[in-house]
C-alpha positions as CSV (number, residue, x, y, z in Angstrom):
1,M,3.9,-2.9,-39.6
2,S,0.7,-2.7,-41.8
3,E,-0.9,0.6,-40.8
4,T,-4.6,1.3,-41.0
5,I,-5.7,3.8,-43.5
6,N,-9.5,4.7,-43.6
7,V,-11.2,4.5,-46.8
8,P,-14.8,4.7,-46.6
9,T,-17.1,3.7,-49.5
10,M,-19.8,5.1,-51.4
11,A,-22.4,2.4,-49.9
12,E,-21.4,4.1,-46.3
13,Y,-21.8,7.0,-47.3
14,M,-25.2,6.7,-49.0
15,A,-26.2,5.2,-45.5
16,Q,-25.7,7.9,-43.5
17,G,-27.5,10.3,-46.1
18,K,-23.8,12.0,-47.4
19,Q,-22.3,12.7,-50.4
20,P,-19.0,12.7,-50.5
21,E,-17.0,15.6,-52.4
22,V,-15.1,13.1,-55.0
23,L,-15.1,9.9,-55.9
24,F,-11.7,8.0,-56.2
25,W,-11.6,5.7,-58.9
26,V,-9.2,2.9,-57.9
27,G,-8.8,1.4,-61.1
28,C,-7.6,-2.7,-61.6
29,A,-3.8,-1.7,-61.6
30,G,-4.7,0.2,-58.5
31,S,-6.2,-2.4,-56.7
32,F,-4.8,-5.8,-57.4
33,D,-1.3,-4.9,-58.7
34,D,1.0,-4.9,-55.5
35,R,3.4,-2.1,-57.4
36,A,0.3,0.4,-58.3
37,K,-1.4,-0.6,-54.4
38,K,1.8,1.5,-53.0
39,I,0.2,4.8,-55.5
40,T,-3.0,4.2,-54.4
41,K,-1.8,4.5,-50.7
42,A,0.2,7.3,-50.9
43,F,-2.8,9.7,-52.9
44,V,-4.9,8.1,-49.8
45,K,-2.9,9.4,-47.5
46,L,-2.5,13.0,-49.5
47,L,-6.4,13.1,-49.7
48,N,-6.5,12.4,-46.0
49,N,-3.8,14.9,-45.4
50,A,-5.8,17.6,-47.6
51,G,-8.9,16.9,-45.2
52,V,-10.8,16.1,-49.0
53,D,-14.5,13.6,-48.8
54,F,-13.9,11.0,-50.7
55,A,-15.2,7.8,-51.1
56,V,-14.8,4.8,-53.2
57,L,-16.9,1.9,-54.6
58,G,-14.7,-0.8,-53.0
59,T,-16.6,-4.4,-54.7
60,E,-19.0,-2.6,-56.6
61,E,-15.7,-1.0,-58.9
62,S,-15.2,-2.7,-61.5
63,C,-12.6,-2.4,-65.3
64,T,-13.7,0.4,-67.0
65,G,-13.6,-1.5,-69.8
66,D,-10.3,-0.1,-71.4
67,P,-8.8,-2.9,-72.4
68,A,-11.6,-4.9,-74.0
69,K,-11.8,-1.9,-76.0
70,R,-8.6,-1.5,-77.0
71,A,-8.3,-5.1,-77.8
72,G,-11.4,-4.8,-79.9
73,N,-13.9,-6.3,-77.8
74,E,-16.6,-3.6,-78.1
75,F,-19.0,-5.9,-77.3
76,L,-17.3,-6.6,-73.5
77,F,-16.4,-3.2,-73.1
78,Q,-19.9,-1.7,-73.1
79,M,-21.1,-4.4,-70.6
80,Q,-18.1,-3.6,-68.2
81,A,-19.0,0.5,-68.7
82,V,-22.7,-0.1,-68.4
83,T,-22.5,-1.4,-65.2
84,N,-19.8,0.7,-63.5
85,I,-22.2,3.8,-65.0
86,E,-25.4,1.7,-63.3
87,V,-24.0,1.8,-60.3
88,M,-22.3,5.4,-60.0
89,N,-25.8,7.1,-60.9
90,A,-27.3,5.2,-58.6
91,Y,-24.9,7.4,-56.0
92,E,-25.2,10.5,-58.2
93,V,-21.7,10.7,-58.5
94,K,-20.8,13.9,-60.1
95,K,-17.1,14.4,-59.5
96,V,-14.4,11.3,-59.9
97,V,-10.4,11.5,-59.4
98,T,-8.0,8.5,-60.5
99,A,-4.7,7.4,-60.2
100,C,-5.1,6.0,-64.0
101,P,-5.1,7.7,-67.4
102,H,-6.9,4.7,-69.1
103,C,-9.9,4.8,-66.5
104,F,-9.2,8.6,-66.4
105,N,-10.0,8.5,-70.7
106,T,-12.6,6.0,-71.0
107,I,-14.9,7.4,-68.1
108,Q,-14.6,11.3,-69.0
109,N,-14.6,10.7,-73.1
110,E,-16.1,6.9,-73.5
111,Y,-19.0,7.0,-70.9
112,P,-21.0,9.8,-71.9
113,Q,-22.1,8.0,-75.1
114,L,-23.3,5.8,-72.4
115,G,-25.1,7.5,-70.4
116,G,-22.5,8.0,-67.8
117,N,-21.9,12.1,-67.6
118,Y,-18.8,13.3,-64.9
119,E,-16.7,16.1,-64.1
120,V,-13.0,13.2,-64.0
121,M,-9.8,14.2,-63.1
122,H,-7.0,13.1,-63.4
123,H,-5.2,12.5,-59.6
124,T,-2.1,15.1,-60.7
125,Q,-4.5,17.5,-61.3
126,F,-6.3,17.3,-58.8
127,L,-3.9,17.3,-56.5
128,K,-2.4,20.5,-58.3
129,S,-6.2,21.9,-57.6
130,L,-5.8,21.2,-54.0
131,M,-2.9,22.8,-53.7
132,N,-3.7,25.8,-55.7
133,E,-6.6,26.2,-53.2
134,G,-3.5,26.1,-50.3
135,R,-5.2,22.6,-48.6
136,L,-2.2,20.9,-49.6
137,K,1.0,21.9,-49.1
138,V,4.0,20.5,-51.6
139,E,7.4,20.7,-50.3
140,G,10.4,19.6,-51.6
141,G,12.0,17.8,-48.3
142,K,14.1,14.8,-49.8
143,F,13.5,15.6,-53.2
144,K,15.0,19.2,-53.5
145,G,17.8,19.2,-56.2
146,K,17.5,16.1,-57.5
147,R,17.1,15.2,-61.3
148,I,14.1,14.0,-62.4
149,T,12.6,13.4,-66.1
150,F,8.8,13.0,-66.7
151,H,7.3,10.3,-68.4
152,D,4.3,11.7,-70.7
153,P,1.7,9.1,-70.2
154,C,-0.6,8.7,-73.7
155,Y,-3.6,8.9,-71.7
156,L,-2.8,11.9,-70.0
157,G,-0.8,13.5,-72.6
158,R,-1.6,13.0,-75.8
159,A,-4.7,11.7,-75.6
160,N,-6.3,14.6,-73.2
161,G,-3.6,17.2,-73.8
162,E,-2.4,17.5,-70.2
163,Y,1.2,17.9,-69.5
164,E,1.5,20.7,-67.3
165,A,0.1,19.4,-64.0
166,P,2.0,16.5,-63.0
167,R,5.5,19.2,-64.5
168,D,3.8,22.0,-62.2
169,L,3.6,19.2,-58.9
170,L,7.1,18.5,-59.5
171,R,8.6,21.7,-59.6
172,K,6.8,22.1,-56.4
173,L,9.6,19.8,-55.1
174,E,12.1,22.1,-56.1
175,V,13.5,19.3,-58.4
176,E,15.9,19.8,-61.3
177,L,13.0,18.7,-64.2
178,V,14.9,17.5,-67.3
179,E,13.5,16.6,-70.3
180,M,13.9,13.3,-73.0
181,K,14.1,14.7,-76.5
182,R,10.8,13.0,-77.1
183,C,8.3,14.5,-73.9
184,K,4.6,16.2,-73.9
185,T,3.1,16.2,-77.3
186,K,6.3,14.2,-79.0
187,G,5.9,11.5,-76.1
188,L,6.8,8.6,-77.0
189,C,4.6,5.1,-75.2
190,C,5.8,3.1,-72.6
191,G,4.7,-0.3,-74.7
192,A,1.7,-0.5,-72.5
193,G,-1.1,0.4,-73.8
194,G,-3.7,-0.7,-76.3
195,A,-4.1,-3.8,-74.2
196,Q,-0.3,-4.5,-75.1
197,M,0.5,-4.4,-71.2
198,F,-1.3,-8.6,-71.0
199,K,-0.1,-10.2,-74.1
200,E,3.7,-11.3,-75.2
201,A,5.4,-9.1,-77.0
202,E,5.6,-9.3,-81.3
203,P,9.1,-10.4,-82.6
204,G,11.4,-7.5,-83.2
205,A,14.3,-6.1,-82.5
206,K,13.6,-4.0,-79.5
207,E,10.8,-4.1,-76.9
208,I,8.9,-0.5,-77.0
209,N,9.7,-0.2,-73.0
210,I,13.5,-0.4,-73.3
211,E,13.4,2.0,-76.1
212,R,11.7,4.7,-73.6
213,T,13.7,3.4,-70.8
214,Q,17.1,4.1,-73.0
215,E,15.7,8.0,-73.7
216,A,15.2,8.5,-70.0
217,I,18.2,7.1,-69.2
218,E,20.0,9.0,-71.4
219,V,19.2,12.4,-69.0
220,K,20.9,10.8,-66.1
221,P,17.7,11.1,-63.9
222,A,17.5,9.7,-60.1
223,I,14.3,9.3,-60.7
224,I,11.6,8.7,-63.4
225,A,8.6,10.2,-62.3
226,A,5.1,9.1,-63.7
227,G,1.5,9.0,-63.4
228,C,0.3,6.0,-64.5
229,P,0.6,2.5,-63.0
230,F,0.9,0.7,-66.5
231,C,3.8,3.2,-67.7
232,N,5.2,2.7,-64.1
233,T,5.7,-1.0,-64.5
234,M,6.7,-0.8,-68.0
235,M,9.8,1.8,-67.0
236,T,10.8,0.0,-64.0
237,D,10.9,-3.2,-66.3
238,G,13.6,-1.4,-68.9
239,V,15.3,0.0,-65.7
240,K,16.0,-3.4,-64.4
241,G,16.3,-4.8,-68.0
242,E,19.2,-2.0,-68.6
243,N,20.5,-3.2,-65.1
244,K,20.1,0.4,-63.5
245,E,17.9,-0.1,-60.4
246,E,20.7,0.8,-58.1
247,E,20.9,3.9,-59.5
248,I,17.7,5.0,-61.0
249,E,13.7,4.5,-59.2
250,V,10.7,5.0,-60.9
251,M,8.0,6.3,-58.7
252,D,4.5,8.0,-59.7
253,V,3.9,11.7,-58.6
254,A,1.7,11.0,-55.6
255,E,4.3,9.0,-54.5
256,M,7.0,11.6,-54.4
257,I,4.7,14.3,-53.0
258,A,3.5,12.1,-50.0
259,S,7.3,11.0,-49.6
260,A,8.3,14.0,-49.1
261,A,5.9,15.2,-46.8
262,D,6.7,12.0,-44.9
263,L,3.2,10.9,-45.2
């Protein structure tokens, strides 16, 4: 059964002469990748549940340019970025929330020098603020007492110094939070950053995502919690590679909160 979820666009808001509280930047993964679409849906359900007035750009949203820039194509990055900035500025966007740390980092740190100045939040930061304001209830439910380890996305953690928002949300789910030996400022990349997600592995003894997944398996979690669609893919592949998919699930923090609330 396919459920209909209401997701308004900025164009619809503008037609009514209204401005949403926040623009939800979906990102390429959240729009096109089947696994990441589930994260998008979970986050939208949480926004609706909390009564957040939000909108998306829909077909007017294009790739932020992160993969192009990381792969060394500055020209393509600037073309993509300027196109997005023109669209967002035309809609007078002030606040952006995204479930992708790559989009978060690029819009927050690299768009300003091209004329795009916005308040940008990662979805875990935004959900934490909704929780603090009493607009969103985060309770344990099915995750209460489960062993969970959180994998820090590079562009949320070391690049932007946010380690606590996702962990605070997980603690509210009353889980047993266990840390990997390399976490927070010493976290290890999942192997997808720097546009590596889109190329074949180079010769070597072991792939990064396998190394990282083995570190997660060491702490014997029921769930590896993630906050990035790329990390989600890499850790899921790692769990499959280690033949642990029967025992260990990989879930985004937003999916866990939505699932606990039966949304």
